[in-house]
LOSETI-883992 format. One record per residue: residue in one letter; x, y, z of N, C-alpha, C, CB in turn. Coordinates in steps of 0.02 Angstrom, whole numbers, plus 32768, in hexadecimal, padded with zeros to 4 digits. Glycine has a CB too. Layout:
BEGIN
AXYZXYZXYZXYZ...
//
This chain:
BEGIN
M4C36F12DD1A94C76F10BD1A44CA5F12ED1724C6CF0C1D190Q4C86F142D1374CAFF164D1054CCBF1A5D11E4C87F16FD0C6N4CA2F1CAD1464CB9F20AD1624CF4F200D1914C7FF22CD186K4CF0F1CBD1BA4D27F1BDD1E94D67F1ACD1C34D14F184D219I4D60F186D18D4D9BF174D1654DB9F1B2D1444D88F13FD12FN4D8CF1DED1294DA4F21AD1094DC9F248D13A4D6AF240D0E9T4DB6F245D1794DD8F26ED1AD4E1AF250D1C24DAAF277D1EAL4E1AF20DD1C84E55F1E9D1E34E8CF1E2D1AF4E40F1A5D1FCK4E79F1D7D16F4EAAF1C5D13B4EE1F1FAD1314E87F1BAD0FBP4ECFF23AD1264F06F26BD11A4F33F273D1564EE8F2AFD109D4F18F26CD1924F41F272D1CF4F75F23BD1D34F15F271D20EL4F5FF1FDD1C54F8DF1C4D1C84FC2F1C9D1914F67F182D1C1L4FADF1DBD1544FDDF1DFD11D5011F215D12A4FB9F1EDD0DCQ4FFCF24CD149502AF282D159505DF26CD18D5004F2C0D171K5045F24AD1C15072F232D1F650A4F200D1DB504AF212D230I508CF1D3D1AE50BAF1A1D19150F0F1C4D1685093F16FD164E50DDF1F5D142510CF219D1185140F23ED14250E7F24AD0EAQ512BF258D17B5158F280D1A55184F255D1D3512EF2B0D1CFA5175F214D1D9519EF1E9D20551E5F1E7D1EB5181F1A2D209N5216F1F4D217525CF1F8D2015288F1BFD21B527AF23AD216N526AF18FD23F5290F154D255525FF11AD25F52B7F163D298L527BF0DFD2655252F0A2D26A522AF09FD2AB527EF065D265T5244F0BBD2E05220F0BAD32051E0F0E4D31B524CF0D5D359A51E6F120D2FE51ACF14CD2F65178F12CD2C851C1F191D2DBL5191F10BD2945164F0EBD265513DF0B2D285518AF0D1D229D515FF08CD2B1513DF055D2D25108F06ED302516FF029D2F7E5114F0A7D32250E2F0C5D34E50A3F0D8D32750FFF103D372I50ACF0F2D2EA5073F103D2BF504DF0C4D2AC508BF129D280R5073F08ED29C5052F04ED28A5027F034D2C25087F01AD277V5041F036D2FF501AF01ED3394FDCF049D3445047F01ED378A4FE5F08DD33B4FACF0BBD3464F75F0B1D3124FC5F103D344A4F89F096D2D64F58F08CD2A24F3DF044D29F4F76F09ED25EL4F6BF014D2A34F57EFCED2984F5EEFA1D2D54F80EFB2D260G4F76EFBCD30B4F7EEF94D3474F3CEF7DD3664FA5EFBBD37AK4F41EF5BD39E4F06EF3FD3BE4ED2EF74D3CD4F19EF1CD3FFN4EE8EFAED3E24EBAEFE6D3F14EC3F020D3C04EC5EFFED438G4EDEF010D3834EEBF044D3514EAAF060D3344F16F028D31AA4EB1F09AD3134E77F0BED2F84E52F094D2C44E8DF100D2D8I4E77F073D2974E57F04AD2634E37F00CD2824E8AF035D22DT4E58EFEFD2B54E3CEFB5D2D74DFAEFC6D2F94E6EEF9AD30BV4DF7F002D3164DB8F019D3364D80F01ED3024DC3F05DD35AL4D90F039D2C74D5EF03DD2914D46EFF8D27B4D7BF063D255M4D75EFC7D2794D63EF83D2664D31EF66D2994DA1EF56D261K4D3BEF76D2D94D0EEF5DD30C4CC8EF7DD3064D2BEF6BD351E4CC6EFBCD2EE4C86EFE0D2E84C5BEFC3D2B14C93F02AD2DBL4C78EF9CD2834C51EF7ED24D4C18EF53D2684C7EEF54D220G4C23EF35D2A04BF0EF0AD2BD4BB2EF2ED2D54C0DEEE4D2F5T4BB8EF6FD2DD4B7FEF95D2F54B55EFB2D2BD4B96EFCDD322L4B6DEFACD27F4B49EFC9D2454B11EF9BD22E4B7AEFD6D20BP4ADDEFB8D20F4AA8EF8FD1F14AC4EF61D1BB4A70EFBCD1D4V4AA3EF29D1AF4ABBEEF7D1804AC6EF14D13B4A8AEEBDD17CE4A98EF3FD1244A9DEF5AD0E14AD9EF8AD0D94A5DEF7ED0CEE4AF1EFA7D1114B2AEFD5D10E4B6DEFB1D11C4B21F00ED140K4B68EF7AD13F4BA5EF58D1574BD2EF41D11D4B92EF1CD183K4BB5EF24D0E84BDEEF09D0B24C04EF40D08E4BB2EEE3D081Q4BE2EF76D07D4C02EFADD0594C37EFCFD0844BCEEFE1D043A4C27EFDAD0C44C56EFFAD0F14C93EFCFD0FC4C35F00BD134G4C88EF8DD0FF4CC0EF5FD1094CF1EF60D0CF4CA6EF19D112Q4CD7EF63D0924D02EF66D0574D2BEFA5D0574CD8EF62D018V4D0BEFDED0664D2FF01ED0674D65F01ED09D4CFDF058D074L4D55F002D0D74D84F001D10F4DC0EFD3D0FF4D61EFE9D14FN4DB4EF9BD0DF4DEBEF6DD0CC4E1AEF8DD09B4DCEEF2CD0AFV4DFEEFB3D06A4E29EFD6D03A4E54F009D05E4DFEEFF9D004F4E36F02CD08D4E5BF05FD0B44E92F03ED0DE4E2AF086D0E2K4E82F008D0FF4EB2EFE4D1294EEDEFCBD0FF4E90EFA9D14DT4EDEEFAFD0C54F13EF96D0994F40EFCFD0814EF5EF71D05DE4F22F008D0714F49F042D05A4F79F05AD0904F1AF07BD045I4F60F05FD0CD4F8BF076D1044FC4F044D1114F62F080D145A4FB3F002D1104FE6EFCED11B501CEFD0D0E54FC6EF88D11CN5009EFD8D0A65039EFDCD06F5065F01AD0745015EFDBD02DT5045F052D089506BF091D091509EF08AD0C9503BF0CCD09FL508AF069D10050B9F05DD13750F3F031D1215094F03BD172E50E6EFFDD0FA511BEFCFD0E4514BEFF3D0B550FDEF91D0C2A5130F01BD089515BF03FD05A5188F071D07F5130F065D026K516CF092D0B15193F0C2D0D951C8F09DD1015165F0EAD107K51B6F063D11A51E6F03BD1425223F028D11751C4EFFBD15EK5217F011D0DA524EEFFED0AE527AF03BD09E5233EFDFD06EK525AF074D095527FF0B1D08652ABF0C5D0C0524FF0EAD074L5290F0C1D0FD52B7F0D3D13952F0F0A1D144528AF0D6D177E52E3F05FD1395317F02CD1425350F037D11152F9EFE5D13AE5340F048D0D45373F055D0A1539CF092D0B45353F05FD05DA537AF0C6D0CE539EF102D0E353CCF0F3D11E536DF13AD0F6E53B4F0CAD14C53DCF0B7D1875419F090D17253B1F08FD1B8M5411F061D1425449F039D12B547CF065D1075430F002D0FCN5465F094D0DE5493F0C0D0BB54BBF0EBD0EB546DF0EDD08AA5499F100D12254BCF128D15554F3F0FFD176548BF142D189K54E4F0BFD1845517F094D1A35551F088D17454F8F050D1B7L5542F07CD1355577F070D10455A4F0ADD0FC555AF05CD0C1A5586F0E8D10355ACF126D0FB55D9F133D137557EF160D0F0S55C3F11CD17255E7F12CD1AF5617F0F4D1C555B6F13BD1E7Q560AF0B6D1AF5633F07ED1C45660F067D18A5608F044D1DCK56A0F05DD19A56CFF047D16756F7F00BD18056FFF081D155V5709EFDFD1535731EFA4D1625777EFAFD1475711EF63D145D57A8EFA7D17257EEEFAED15D5805EF6BD13F581BEFC4D199V5804EF67D0FE5816EF29D0DC5860EF1AD0DE57FFEF2BD094T5888EF48D0FA58D0EF3CD0FE58E3EF18D13E58F6EF7ED0FAL58B3EF0DD16C58C3EEEAD1AA58D3EEA1D19B5887EEEED1DBP5903EE83D1C05914EE3CD1B458DBEE0FD1C95955EE29D1DAV58D7EDD4D1AA58A4EDA3D1BB58B2ED86D20058A1ED6AD186R587DED7CD2275886ED5DD26958A1ED16D2625843ED5DD290P58CEED02D28E58EBECBFD28958B5EC8AD2925923ECB4D2BDN58B9EC55D2695889EC1ED26D58A8EBE7D2975877EC03D225S588FEBE0D2D458AAEBAED303588CEB69D2F4589CEBC3D34CV58B8EB39D2E758A2EAF5D2D858AAEAC9D31658CAEAD7D29BG5875EAAAD32B5878EA7FD366589AEA3CD3585832EA74D381R58A7EA17D38E58C6E9D5D389589BE9A2D3AC590EE9D6D3A7I589DE966D3935879E92ED3B358A7E90DD3E55860E8FBD37EH5891E908D42458BAE8ECD45958C9E8A2D44A5896E8F3D49EP5906E88BD4595917E845D44B58E7E813D46B595DE837D463V58CDE822D4A8589EE7F4D4C8585EE7F0D4A0588FE80BD510S5845E829D4885808E828D45F5814E803D41E57F1E870D450Q584EE80DD401585FE7ECD3C25863E7A0D3CC58A0E807D3A6V5886E78BD401588EE743D40E584CE722D41E58C1E738D447M5821E745D44457E0E729D45357B8E71ED41357B9E757D483E57BCE74ED3E55798E748D3A557B4E70ED37C579CE789D37EE57F7E707D37C5815E6CFD35857FDE68CD3745862E6D4D35CM57FCE686D3B757E7E648D3D7579EE638D3C657F0E64CD423L5773E66AD3CB572CE65FD3BE5721E64BD3755703E69ED3CET5747E668D3485741E657D3025753E60ED2F6576DE685D2D7I5789E5F8D315579EE5B2D30D576AE582D32957E2E5A7D32FF5752E591D3665721E564D38556DFE565D3605717E576D3CFA56CFE59DD3425692E5A0D31A5699E572D2DE5684E5E9D302Q56D4E570D2C156E1E544D28956D9E4FBD29E5728E54FD26DM56E7E4ECD2DD56DFE4A8D2F65698E498D30C570EE49DD331G566BE4C9D3075626E4BCD3185611E4CDD35F5617E476D30CF563CE4F1D384562BE505D3C855FDE542D3C7566BE515D3F1D55CFE544D3F755A5E57FD40255C5E5ACD437555DE56AD417L55B4E5EBD43555CDE61BD467559BE621D4A055D9E660D446A55B3E61BD4DE5589E623D51955A9E656D5475580E5DFD53EE557FE67ED56A5598E6B2D5975572E6AFD5D85591E6F7D577G558EE6CED60C556FE6D0D64D5585E70CD675557EE690D674P556BE716D6B1557AE752D6D955BFE751D6F75546E75AD710D55DDE78CD6FE561EE792D7205616E789D76C563FE7D5D711I55DEE7A1D78755CFE797D7CE55A8E756D7D455A7E7D4D7EDE55C7E725D7F355ABE6E1D7F45597E6CED83B55DDE6AED7D8D556CE69CD842555BE682D8845585E644D8935510E672D88AD5586E631D8D355B1E5FBD8EA55A1E5B9D8C855ABE5F3D936W5561E5ADD8BA554CE56ED89B556BE566D8565500E56AD897H5564E598D82B557CE591D7E755C8E596D7E2555CE5C7D7BCN55E7E5B9D8115630E5C1D80D5656E589D8305644E603D82CF5637E56BD863565AE538D88A5633E4F7D892566BE553D8CDE55FCE4F9D8B755DBE4BBD8CD55C4E48FD89455A1E4CCD8F9A55A5E4ACD861558EE483D82955C8E463D8035564E4ADD7F9L5605E480D80B5641E466D7EB5666E435D817566EE4A0D7D7N5642E418D848565FE3E5D8745694E403D8A3567DE3ACD84BI5689E443D8B656B8E464D8E45690E47BD92156DCE4A1D8C1P5684E451D953565EE464D98E5685E497D9B8564DE426D9B9P5664E4B7D9EA5685E4ECDA1256C6E4D6DA325657E503DA48S56CCE497DA465708E480DA68573FE467DA3956F7E44ADA99H5733E46AD9F85762E44DD9C957A1E478D9C45742E444D984P57DDE459D9C7581BE481D9C35825E4A5D9805856E454D9CEA5801E490D94C5809E4B1D90C57F4E4FAD90F57DFE48DD8D6R57C9E50BD93F57B5E552D94657EFE57ED959577CE559D979Q5820E561D97C585AE588D9915886E599D9555882E563D9C6M5881E571D91F58AAE57DD8E4588FE5B7D8BB58ADE53FD8B9Q5850E5CAD8C65830E5FFD89F5822E63AD8CE57EFE5E6D87CA5854E663D8D9584CE69DD9065813E6C9D8EC588FE6C6D90BT57DFE6CED914579FE6E7D8FA578EE72DD9155767E6B8D90BF576FE756D8EA5754E796D8FF570BE78BD9145759E7CBD8C6F56FCE797D95456B7E78FD96C5695E7D4D96E56B7E76FD9B3M5653E7D4D960562CE811D961561CE824D9A955ECE80AD937E562CE861D9BC5620E877DA0155D5E878DA0F563FE8BCDA0DG55C2E858DA48557CE858DA5C5554E81EDA41555CE897DA48D5571E7F5DA14554DE7BCD9F85580E785D9EC5527E7CFD9B5S5586E756DA1C55B8E722DA1855ACE6F1D9DF55BBE6FDDA59D5570E6F2D9C25561E6C3D98C5575E6DFD9475516E6B3D98CK5585E720D9445596E73FD90555E1E74BD9015570E782D8FCI55FFE737D8C95647E73FD8BF5655E756D877566DE6FDD8CEL5691E76FD86C56A8E779D82756C1E736D80E56E0E7B1D822R56A6E71ED7D756B5E6D9D7C25700E6CED7B95690E6CAD780T5716E693D7D0575DE682D7CB576EE65CD78B5772E659D807H573AE648D7675742E626D72756FFE62CD7025758E5DAD730T56FFE61BD6C256C1E61ED69C569BE5DBD69E56CFE632D654S56AFE5AFD6CC568EE56DD6D15646E574D6E556B3E542D703G5635E5ABD70855EFE5B6D71955C2E5BAD6DC55E7E5F5D741V55DDE5D0D6A355B7E5D3D66555A7E58CD64E55DDE5F9D62EQ55D6E55ED65855C9E518D647558FE4FDD6705608E4EDD652I558FE50CD6B1555AE4F3D6DD5517E50FD6C75567E507D727R5514E551D6BA54D5E570D6A554BDE553D66354DFE5BDD69FT54EBE543D63654D7E526D5F654BAE4E0D6005513E522D5C6M54DBE4B7D62A54C2E473D6355480E472D65C54F6E44BD65CE5475E4A5D6865436E4AAD6AA53FCE4BBD67C543BE4DED6E1N540AE4E0D64753D5E4FBD61D53D1E4DCD5D853DEE544D616K53FEE4AED5C853FDE490D585540BE445D58A5431E4B3D558K53E6E41FD56553F0E3D7D5645429E3C5D53453AFE3B2D551P544FE390D5445483E37BD5155464E365D4D254ACE341D533P548BE368D49C54D2E376D49954E2E3C1D4A254EFE35FD457I551AE3CFD4C25531E413D4D05577E41BD4B5552EE423D51CK5583E453D49355C6E461D47855D0E4ADD47A55CEE444D430I55F0E4C6D4AE55F6E50ED4B7563DE523D4C955C7E525D4EEV564CE563D4BD5686E583D4DA566DE5C0D50156BBE599D4A2A568EE5CED5395679E605D56456B4E632D573565AE5E9D5A6P56BCE66AD54F56F1E699D55C56DAE6CFD58D570BE6B8D51BG570AE6F1D5AD56F6E72AD5D7572BE73CD60B56B6E71BD5F9R571BE771D62F5748E789D665573EE75ED6A3573AE7D4D675V5775E751D6C75773E72ED70757A1E753D7385789E6E3D6FFY5798E743D77857B8E76DD7AC57D6E742D7E35785E79ED7CAR5816E74FD7F45837E72DD82C5869E75DD84C585BE6EBD814V5876E752D88B58A3E77FD8B058EBE76BD8A15894E77CD8FED5904E780D8675949E772D8525963E7AFD82D594CE733D824Y59A5E7BAD83459C3E7F1D80E5A0FE7E8D80959B3E836D82ED5A26E7D1D7CE5A6DE7CDD7C05A75E7CDD7745A8EE78CD7E1A5AAFE7BAD75C5ABDE7BFD7145A8FE793D6E95B05E7ACD706T5A74E75ED7065A48E731D6E05A01E72CD6FE5A66E6EBD6DCH59F2E756D72F59AFE755D74D5997E79CD75B59B0E72BD78ET5957E7A8D7505938E7E8D76058F5E7DBD782592FE815D721P58DCE80AD7AA589CE7FFD7CD5861E7F2D79E588CE83BD7F9M5865E80DD7615833E7FFD72F5856E7E5D6F05807E83ED71FF583FE7AED6D6585DE794D6985825E773D6705897E762D6A7H5837E753D6395805E737D60B580FE6ECD6015808E75BD5C8Q57D8E6C9D60157D9E681D5F857AAE66DD5BF57C5E65CD638I57B7E634D5A25786E615D5755783E5CBD588579AE61FD529E5748E5B2D591573EE56CD5A35711E54BD56F5720E565D5EAG571DE50BD56456F4E4E4D53656D2E4ABD559571EE4CBD4FCL5697E498D5405671E461D55E564EE43BD526563EE47BD592V5656E3F9D5265633E3CED4F85613E395D51F5662E3B2D4C1I55D1E38ED51A55ACE359D53B5585E332D507557CE376D572D558FE2F0D506556BE2C5D4D7556EE27ED4F35589E2C8D48EK5552E24FD4CF554FE20AD4E85590E1E4D4DD5517E1E5D4C8T55B7E1F7D4AA55F3E1D1D4995633E1FAD49C55EBE1B3D455T5630E238D4B4566BE263D4B656A1E245D4E35659E2A9D4CEN56E0E247D4CD5716E229D4F55756E251D4EF5722E1E1D4DEL578BE238D51057CBE25CD51157EBE263D4CD57FBE238D540A57DFE234D4A057FAE23BD45D57DEE278D43A57EBE1FBD434H579DE285D444577EE2C1D427579DE300D4455732E2C0D433L57A8E2FED48757C6E338D4A9580BE347D48B57CCE32BD4F5K5834E314D4845878E31FD46B5876E338D42358A1E2DFD46FG5848E31DD3FB5842E333D3B5582EE37BD3AF5810E308D391V57FEE391D3D957E8E3D7D3D85821E405D3EB57ADE3E1D409L5845E3F4D420587BE420D43858B5E423D4065895E407D47CE58C7E3EAD3E858FDE3EBD3B758EBE416D37B590CE3A3D3A0E58ADE40FD3625898E437D3295896E480D33A5853E41FD310F587DE490D3765879E4D6D38B58BFE4F5D38F5856E4DCD3CFL58EFE4D1D3AE5932E4ECD3B65956E4F5D374595BE4BED3E3K594BE4C8D344596AE4CFD3035950E50DD2DF595DE491D2D8L590EE518D2E258F1E551D2C15904E592D2E458A5E54BD2BEF5903E592D3265911E5D0D34B5959E5E6D3435900E5C7D396F5989E5B7D34B59D0E5C9D34759EAE5C3D2FF59F9E59CD375E59BEE5B1D2D159CEE5B0D2895A0BE585D27A59DAE5F6D271T5A0BE548D2945A40E519D2885A26E4D1D28F5A7CE525D2B8D5A40E4A4D2675A2FE45DD26D5A5DE439D29E5A31E43BD229D5A93E45BD2B15AC3E43DD2E05AABE445D3285B09E45CD2D7V5A75E422D3395A58E425D37C5A58E3DFD39A5A11E442D379K5A7BE3D9D3D25A7AE39AD3F85A52E3A7D4385AC3E380D408L5A22E37CD44659F7E385D47F59FAE348D4AD59AEE392D469R5A06E354D4ED5A05E31CD51C59D8E32DD5575A4DE30DD535F59B8E2FBD572598DE302D5AC59B3E2E9D5E9594AE2DBD5A4R59BBE315D61A59DDE304D65859AAE300D6905A15E337D668P59A5E2C6D6B35971E2BFD6E75974E2F8D71A597AE27CD70BS5939E311D72C5934E348D75C58F5E33ED7855934E38DD737F58DFE373D7A758A1E36FD7CE5879E3AFD7C758B1E361D819F583AE3A7D7B45808E3DCD7B757C9E3BCD7D357FBE3FDD76FP57A8E3DDD802576DE3BFD8215735E3B0D7F15754E3EBD857F5732E3D5D7BA56F9E3D0D78C5705E3A2D75156E6E414D773T5741E383D74C574FE353D717576EE314D735577EE371D6E2E5762E2DBD715577EE29CD72A577DE26BD6EE5757E27ED767P57B8E25AD6D257FBE26FD6E65809E2B7D6D1582FE240D6C7S583DE2D4D6F05851E319D6E35898E31AD6C8584BE345D723Y58A5E34CD69C58E7E350D67D58FDE399D67558E7E32DD639E593FE3A2D678595EE3DFD6605975E3D0D619599AE3F6D68EA5965E3FCD5EB5979E3F2D5A659B8E419D5985940E408D575D59EEE3F6D5855A2EE415D5755A39E413D52A5A68E3F1D59AV5A59E447D5105A66E44CD4C85AB1E44ED4BC5A43E48BD4ABG5AC7E424D48E5B0CE424D4785B11E43AD4305B2CE3DFD482G5B49E42CD4115B51E43FD3CC5B70E484D3C45B0FE43DD3A8S5B63E4A3D38B5B84E4E3D37B5B70E51AD3AB5B72E4F8D334L5B33E518D3C65B1EE54DD3F45B48E54BD4345AD4E545D406A5B52E510D4505B7AE50BD48D5BC3E51CD47F5B75E4C4D4ABK5BDCE506D4465C22E513D4365C2FE55ED42D5C35E4EED3F6S5BFCE583D4165C05E5CAD40A5C14E5F1D44A5BC8E5E7D3E9I5C02E5D5D4845C12E5F6D4C35C42E5CCD4ED5BD1E603D4ECG5C65E59ED4CC5C9AE578D4EC5C83E541D51A5CC5E5A6D511K5C48E525D50E5C2FE4F0D5385C1BE4B4D50E5BF3E508D562E5C17E47AD52F5C01E43ED50D5BB5E437D50E5C21E400D52CW5B97E44CD5475B4EE44AD54E5B36E489D5715B39E40BD576I5AFBE49FD55E5ADBE4D9D57F5A96E4C3D5995AD5E516D54EE5A8AE4D1D5D85A47E4C2D5F35A17E4F9D5DC5A49E4BFD643L59E1E4E6D5B859B5E518D59A596FE51AD5B759B1E50BD551L5954E4E1D5C9590EE4E1D5DF58FEE4A3D60858DFE4E6D5A3G58C3E4A5D62758AAE46CD64E586DE44FD62B5899E481D696C5863E40ED635582CE3EDD613581BE3ABD635583CE3E2D5C9G57E8E389D61D57D6E348D638578EE336D62757E0E346D683M577AE2FBD63D5735E2E5D633570BE301D66D5731E297D630V56D0E31AD65D56A4E339D68F5693E307D6C55664E355D66EH569CE31BD7045690E2EFD73D5645E2DDD74056A6E312D780P5635E29DD74F55EFE288D75455C6E2B1D78655ECE240D769N55E6E2C8D7BC55C2E2F1D7ED55ABE334D7CF55EEE2FED82AV55D4E350D7A255C1E38FD7815584E384D75555FCE3ABD757L5585E34DD730554BE33DD705550CE334D72F5558E2FED6DCK5512E310D76854D8E306D79454BEE349D7AE54EBE2D9D7CFN54ECE375D7C254D8E3B6D7DE54B1E3E0D7AB5514E3DED7F5C54BBE3D2D76B5499E3F8D736545DE3D3D71A54CAE408D6FEG544CE39AD7395411E375D722541DE34AD6E553DAE3A4D714I545DE337D6D9546EE30DD6A05483E2C9D6BA54A6E32DD674D5468E294D69E5477E250D6B454BDE23BD69D5441E21ED699P54EDE231D6CC5531E21ED6B85535E1D7D69D5560E224D6F3N5500E1AED6A654FFE16BD68954EDE16DD63F54CEE13ED6B0E54D1E1A5D62A54BDE1ABD5E454EBE1DBD5BE5475E1C3D5DFY5503E20FD5E0552CE242D5BE5570E248D5DE5508E286D5BEQ55A1E25DD5B655E3E26ED5CF55FEE2A5D5A25613E22FD5CFG5636E2C1D5B65651E2F7D58E5694E30FD5A85620E331D58CF56B0E340D58456F0E35CD59956EBE3A7D5A05727E349D568A571AE3C3D5C5571FE40BD5CE5768E41FD5CC56FDE422D612F5774E45DD5B857B8E477D5B857B6E4C2D5C457DCE467D575G57EDE4DED5DB57EFE525D5E85836E540D5E257D3E535D62CC583CE57ED5CA587EE59CD5C45879E5E8D5CC589FE58AD580G58B1E607D5D958B4E650D5E158BFE672D59E58EBE663D612I5891E69DD58B5897E6C1D54C58D4E6EED54C5857E6EAD53DD58DFE70FD5855919E73DD58B595BE717D5825918E760D5D0R595EE6DBD59F599BE6B3D59959A7E69ED5515997E673D5C6F5972E68DD52D597AE67BD4E75991E6B7D4BD5938E65FD4CBA5978E6F2D4CF598EE72FD4AD59D9E73BD4B95965E76BD4C4M59EFE730D4F75A35E739D5075A62E70AD4DE5A41E72ED552L5A4CE6CBD4D95A74E69AD4B55A76E6A8D46A5A5AE655D4C1K5A3CE6B8D44E5A39E6C1D4055A5CE700D3EE59F1E6C1D3EEY5A56E736D4155A70E777D3FE5AABE790D4275A38E7A9D400G5ACAE764D44E5B08E775D4705B02E7ACD4A35B3AE788D43EI5ACDE7ABD4CC5AC2E7DFD4FF5AE1E7C5D5405A76E7EFD507P5B12E7E8D55E5B36E7CDD5975B13E7D3D5DB5B78E7EDD59CD5AE9E806D5E35ACCE813D6255A81E81ED61F5AEDE851D646L5A5AE7F4D6425A11E7F7D63E59F6E83AD65759F2E7BFD666R5A16E857D68959FDE895D6A859FAE8CFD6785A27E8A7D6E4N5A27E8CFD6465A28E906D61559E8E909D5ED5A63E8FFD5E7M59C4E8D2D5E75987E8D0D5C05951E8FDD5DC596DE88AD5BCF5955E90DD61C5920E933D63C5938E977D6575903E90BD675D5972E98ED63E598EE9CDD6565975EA0AD62F59D9E9CBD651A5952EA00D5F85938EA37D5CF5971EA64D5B65905EA61D5F7D59AAEA46D5A659E4EA6AD58C59DEEA6BD53F5A28EA49D5A3M59D5EAA6D52259CCEAABD4DA5A0AEA94D4B459BCEAF3D4C7R5A44EA9BD4D15A81EA82D4AF5A7DEA36D4A75AC0EA96D4D6W5A64EA15D4DC5A5FE9CBD4DB5A2AE9B6D4A85A4DE9B0D520I59F0E9D6D4A959BAE9C2D47C59CCE9D0D4335979E9E6D48EK59F4EA04D4275A0AEA12D3E25A3CE9DDD3CA5A29EA58D3DDH5A62E9C1D3FB5A94E98FD3E85A73E94AD3DD5AC9E989D41FY5A47E936D40B5A2AE8F2D40859E4E8F0D3E95A28E8D4D44CG59C2E92AD3E8597DE92AD3CD597BE923D382595AE96AD3E2F5940E911D3695937E905D3215910E93FD3015913E8C3D315L592AE957D2CA5902E984D2A058CCE95AD27E592EE9A9D26BP5891E978D273585BE952D2525871E932D2105820E97ED246T58A0E952D1ED58B6E937D1AD58EAE900D1B358D2E96FD182D5905E8F6D1F1593BE8C5D1FB5925E889D2245975E8E7D21CI58E3E880D22E58CBE84AD25858DBE807D238587FE850D265P58FDE7DAD25C590BE798D24058CAE770D237593CE770D26CT58C4E74DD2005887E729D1F15893E6DED1F9586FE739D1AAI586AE6BED224586EE676D22D5845E654D1F75855E661D273T5808E66AD1EE57DBE650D1BB57A4E684D1B257BDE60AD1CFS5776E679D1855743E6ABD1775700E68AD16B5757E6D6D13BG56CCE6B3D16A5689E69AD15B5669E673D192568CE671D11FL5680E67CD1D15664E656D2085638E682D233569CE637D233S5606E663D25255DBE688D28055D0E65DD2BE5598E69BD25FL55C5E67ED2F655B8E65BD335556FE659D34555DEE67BD36DT5558E622D3615514E61ED37A5514E637D3C154F8E5D5D376A54EFE66CD3D054F1E68BD41254D4E65DD44654CBE6CDD412G54F7E657D47F54DDE631D4B754B2E65CD4E35516E613D4E0S5492E63FD5145467E665D5415491E687D5765432E638D561K547FE6C5D58754A2E6EBD5BB5473E6F2D5F554B9E730D5A0K5481E6CFD62A5454E6CFD665546AE703D6975452E68AD685
//
């Protein structure tokens, strides 16, 4: 064993010394210490030696292996330093070049308004619930007391999925309310924001827009609670105490009684009107509760819904809804928010995540 080491050692040390780049050095390392390297082969031969020779030969071989490994590492560091010095000598940075412009993004008004709304409702104790944009007929219509023959379906111009008549792009986020009631026992207190889709396109309608809906189910919930929640929300959102709220009788298949909520006061006066229609609301219809497995003789509740985009238009003076989705940088720079200029409704609030089915 000692004779083999004496023969191999000067050859390896010479090759390491003569290596002039990292690639050549690594080839020497593999030839010496790799799986089939010369030193590895010697280590395997230890098993064939007599017991009395094995211990002494093993010690000598380990010293040799360590010496070669250390010599390889020292040479590697030397070559890496030489390579770095060569790069530093050949590469130069022109410090006179101007700094690249730092582009600052903007927060879209819809994103900002959605965050403001969620913050307010979180303060009121609402949980956040979400659901799929592609909905089935049951959750979007039938469970909401809208059977196939109901005329209310004509009011919601719907995008149907080609090849599957049961799949549609949701026309409202009410399906999230149904999914929540199916999977959670009362009391329930949620808001459900998200994208919705209808076949509309004009100054106040787009094929895709944003809604937020609220749902409260309990044993004693009533219209007084609904009005109190909406009044408080509107005061906080529009940052004024001059809010007059009236309920005007209306019809929605999923609520009974149903109302359109109109707002007066300084907000209406700012656009030259006495009242502005802002949202729909009402007490949840008993049939909807039954469809979700909730006993209407024991529980009742209210629901409301509004367009996030419309609220953004009113609060920030945006005249045309379609501009929100044109990807015009001039528009976003005018109406968008810099991170340092975000209006603050309140702070220190967190939302409890709802289930996403």
